[in-house]
C-alpha positions in Angstrom: 0.3 -0.1 0.3 0.8 3.2 -1.2 0.6 6.2 1.2 -0.2 9.3 -0.3 -1.0 13.0 0.8 -2.9 15.1 -1.1 -1.6 18.5 -1.1 -4.6 21.3 -2.6 -8.0 21.4 -1.8 -9.2 23.2 -4.5 -12.5 22.3 -7.2 -10.2 19.5 -8.9 -10.0 17.6 -6.0 -13.1 16.8 -5.4 -13.0 14.0 -7.8 -9.4 12.2 -6.5 -10.7 12.2 -3.0 -13.5 9.4 -3.9 -10.6 8.0 -6.2 -8.4 7.9 -3.3 -11.0 6.2 -1.2 -12.0 3.6 -3.6 -8.4 2.3 -4.4 -7.1 -0.8 -3.4 -3.5 0.2 -3.6 -3.0 3.9 -2.6 -4.2 5.4 1.5 -4.7 9.1 2.6 -2.9 9.3 4.9 -2.4 13.4 5.4 -4.2 16.4 3.9 -2.4 20.0 3.5 -4.5 23.4 2.1 -3.9 27.0 3.2 -7.3 27.3 3.8 -8.0 26.1 7.3 -11.8 26.1 6.4 -11.1 23.7 3.7 -8.8 21.0 5.8 -11.9 21.2 8.8 -13.8 17.8 7.5 -11.6 15.9 7.4 -11.3 13.2 9.9 -9.0 10.4 10.4 -6.0 11.3 8.4 -3.4 14.7 9.7 -4.1 17.9 8.1 -2.0 20.5 7.9 -1.2 24.0 6.2 1.8 24.0 4.7 3.1 21.4 1.9 7.3 21.6 2.9 6.0 20.3 6.1 3.5 17.2 5.3 6.6 16.3 1.9 8.3 15.9 4.5 6.3 13.7 6.7 7.8 10.5 7.8 5.1 8.1 5.9 4.1 10.1 2.8 5.6 7.7 0.2 3.7 10.1 -2.8 2.5 13.2 -2.9 -0.3 14.2 -4.7 0.4 18.0 -6.5 -3.5 19.9 -6.9 -2.2 23.7 -6.2 -2.5 26.2 -8.5 -0.2 26.1 -12.3 2.3 28.0 -11.0 3.1 25.7 -8.2 3.0 22.8 -10.1 7.1 23.1 -10.8 8.2 24.1 -7.1 5.7 21.4 -5.3 7.2 18.5 -7.5 10.3 19.2 -7.7 10.4 19.4 -3.4 8.6 16.0 -3.0 11.0 14.3 -6.0 13.7 15.8 -3.4 12.4 14.4 -0.1 12.2 10.8 -2.0 8.6 11.0 -2.7 6.6 9.3 -5.6 4.6 13.1 -7.9 1.0 12.8 -9.3 0.6 16.4 -10.5 -2.6 17.5 -11.9 -2.4 18.7 -15.6 -0.3 21.0 -16.5 3.1 19.8 -14.9 5.1 22.7 -14.9 3.9 25.9 -16.5 6.6 26.3 -18.7 8.5 23.4 -20.9 11.3 23.8 -19.2 10.2 23.5 -15.5 8.5 20.6 -17.1 12.0 18.9 -18.4 13.9 19.7 -15.0 11.3 17.7 -13.4 11.5 14.9 -15.9 15.5 15.1 -15.1 15.4 15.0 -11.5 12.6 12.1 -11.4 15.0 9.9 -13.7 17.9 10.3 -12.0 16.5 9.4 -8.2 14.0 6.8 -10.3 10.6 8.5 -8.5 7.4 7.8 -10.5 6.5 11.6 -11.8 2.8 11.2 -13.2 1.4 13.5 -14.6 -2.9 13.3 -14.8 -4.3 13.6 -17.8 -8.2 13.1 -17.0 -9.3 12.6 -19.6 -7.4 9.9 -20.4 -9.4 7.1 -18.4 -13.0 8.5 -20.6 -14.9 5.7 -21.2 -16.2 6.6 -25.0 -12.3 7.3 -25.6 -11.5 4.0 -24.9 -14.3 3.0 -26.9 -12.8 4.9 -29.8 -8.9 3.8 -29.9 -10.0 -0.2 -31.4 -11.9 1.5 -34.2 -8.9 3.7 -35.2 -6.7 1.0 -34.7 -4.8 0.6 -38.3 -7.4 3.1 -39.8 -6.0 6.3 -42.5 -7.5 9.6 -41.1 -8.3 12.3 -43.4 -9.8 14.7 -40.6 -10.1 15.1 -37.0 -11.3 18.4 -35.7 -12.3 18.3 -31.8 -13.8 20.7 -29.6 -13.0 21.1 -25.8 -15.3 23.8 -24.6 -16.5 25.9 -21.6 -17.4 28.0 -19.2 -14.8 27.6 -16.5 -16.4 29.4 -13.2 -19.2 27.0 -13.8 -16.0 24.5 -12.9 -13.6 26.7 -11.1 -15.8 28.2 -7.9 -14.1 30.5 -5.9 -10.6 29.1 -7.6 -9.6 32.9 -8.9 -5.7 31.6 -9.4 -7.4 30.0 -12.9 -8.3 33.8 -14.4 -5.0 34.6 -13.0 -2.5 34.2 -16.1 0.7 34.1 -13.9 -0.8 32.0 -12.3 -2.8 29.6 -14.8 -0.2 29.9 -17.6 -1.7 31.8 -19.5 -5.6 30.2 -20.0 -7.8 28.2 -21.8 -4.4 26.7 -23.8 -2.9 26.3 -20.7 -4.7 24.9 -18.7 -7.5 22.9 -21.6 -5.3 22.4 -23.5 -3.3 19.5 -22.0 -6.4 17.4 -21.3 -7.2 18.0 -24.7 -4.3 17.5 -26.8 -3.0 13.9 -24.8 -6.4 13.0 -25.8 -5.7 13.0 -29.3 -2.5 11.8 -28.9 -4.0 9.2 -27.6 -6.2 8.3 -30.0 -4.4 9.8 -33.2 -0.1 9.4 -32.2 1.9 11.9 -31.5 0.8 15.0 -32.9 2.9 18.8 -34.5 2.1 22.1 -34.3 1.3 23.6 -37.2 -0.9 27.1 -36.5 -2.3 28.5 -33.1 -5.4 31.8 -32.7 -4.6 32.1 -28.6 -8.0 35.1 -27.8 -7.2 36.9 -25.1 -9.5 38.8 -22.9 -8.5 42.2 -21.3 -7.0 40.6 -18.3 -4.7 38.9 -20.4 -6.7 35.7 -20.5 -6.7 33.2 -22.6 -10.6 32.8 -23.6 -10.4 31.0 -26.9 -8.5 29.6 -29.2 -7.7 26.7 -32.5 -5.2 25.2 -32.5 -3.7 23.2 -36.1 -2.0 19.9 -36.1 -0.9 17.6 -37.6 -0.9 13.9 -37.2 2.8 11.6 -38.4 0.4 10.8 -41.4 -0.3 13.9 -42.4 -3.8 14.0 -41.1 -5.7 17.6 -39.9 -6.5 18.2 -36.3 -8.4 21.5 -35.6 -9.2 21.4 -31.9 -10.8 24.6 -30.9 -10.7 25.7 -26.9 -12.6 28.1 -24.8 -13.2 28.8 -21.4 -16.5 31.1 -22.4 -18.9 28.7 -23.5 -22.6 28.6 -21.8 -22.7 24.5 -21.4 -20.1 22.1 -21.9 -18.6 20.4 -25.0 -16.1 17.8 -25.1 -15.8 16.5 -28.5 -13.8 14.7 -30.7 -15.0 14.0 -34.4 -12.6 12.2 -36.8 -13.4 11.3 -40.3 -11.5 8.3 -42.3 -10.2 8.3 -46.1 -13.0 6.1 -46.4 -15.5 8.3 -45.0 -16.5 7.1 -42.2 -16.7 8.2 -39.0 -15.7 7.8 -35.5 -16.7 10.2 -32.5 -15.7 10.3 -28.5 -17.8 12.5 -26.7 -17.0 12.7 -23.8 -19.9 13.6 -22.1 -22.2 10.8 -23.6 -24.3 8.9 -20.3 -23.0 11.5 -17.9 -25.6 14.1 -18.2 -24.9 15.1 -14.6 -21.7 18.3 -14.3 -18.8 16.8 -14.3 -19.7 13.7 -13.6 -17.7 11.9 -16.4 -14.6 13.4 -14.2 -15.2 10.4 -10.7 -14.8 7.4 -13.4 -11.3 8.9 -14.8 -10.2 9.8 -11.8 -10.5 6.6 -10.3 -8.5 5.4 -13.9 -6.3 8.2 -12.8 -5.0 6.9 -9.1 -4.9 3.5 -11.0 -2.1 3.9 -13.2 -0.4 5.5 -10.8 -0.7 3.5 -8.4 1.0 0.9 -11.5 3.6 2.9 -12.1 4.5 3.6 -8.5 4.7 -0.4 -9.0 6.9 -1.3 -12.1 9.0 1.8 -11.3 7.6 3.0 -15.2 6.7 6.8 -15.9 9.2 9.3 -14.8 7.1 12.9 -16.2 8.0 12.3 -20.6 4.4 12.4 -21.2 4.2 15.9 -19.8 7.1 17.6 -21.1 5.1 16.3 -24.7 2.0 18.0 -23.8 4.1 21.0 -21.7 6.0 21.4 -24.9 2.9 21.4 -27.2 1.5 24.1 -25.3 4.1 26.4 -25.6 4.8 26.3 -29.2 1.4 27.1 -29.1 2.5 30.4 -26.8 5.0 31.4 -29.2 3.1 31.9 -32.4 3.0 35.2 -32.9 -0.5 36.9 -33.2 -2.5 38.2 -36.6 
């Protein structure tokens, strides 16, 4: 049994906590948040307000990091240096250089550094993968649209571009891009159009990518979309179509995340047990995100 500390009790932690309780391989021994009110409901585990103290607890084997994006790199680095395996909520870091530095440290220490791309564990995505095995693609259209305010609640850092890393590209982009890579293989970026609001947050974006075989992939992201739409539509060379609707079968708001985070933690536990994954998956997506932001605005 791997003993785990959860660092950060913001919006996304509500999906980690039930998945932790259901895990046969992970045991929650401590939770950490700077807000004592968020710690109040917890009984039976240690509650701390300082992440450095939490990481240093002698009976912690692994740390799950669900803090604001700008804290991912320093907290993950401290955890790795303390000899802890790490599961980090996406993105691994707000810069590709920081992500690569963390991956090098994890490999050097022989520790698991795992980025939680929860959409890759979606049942509808899993069902579509065999349908595309060996198929020739003509084009792909993907939409990853929502109103971030419906999800974030009191976590205002999502709308601070310095803390978030940008906006919808930095925070929703990793899940969308990882899901596409999971389905289609490695992707290259051809072009990006990113729209910012008056505060500098990117609220809408269009990324044009391509597969290794040259098929066109058009990804649209938005943080100001009424409701929620998260789909991948693949047109094959023979004219047939394969569609992934991440939300199909999960009508309640964000209810698809419940089974996805069970998958996240099962995979993390398996990587810890086998010694696999030192951060490479998180680095690859961080580089794609950085390439998108580097495209000059029109």
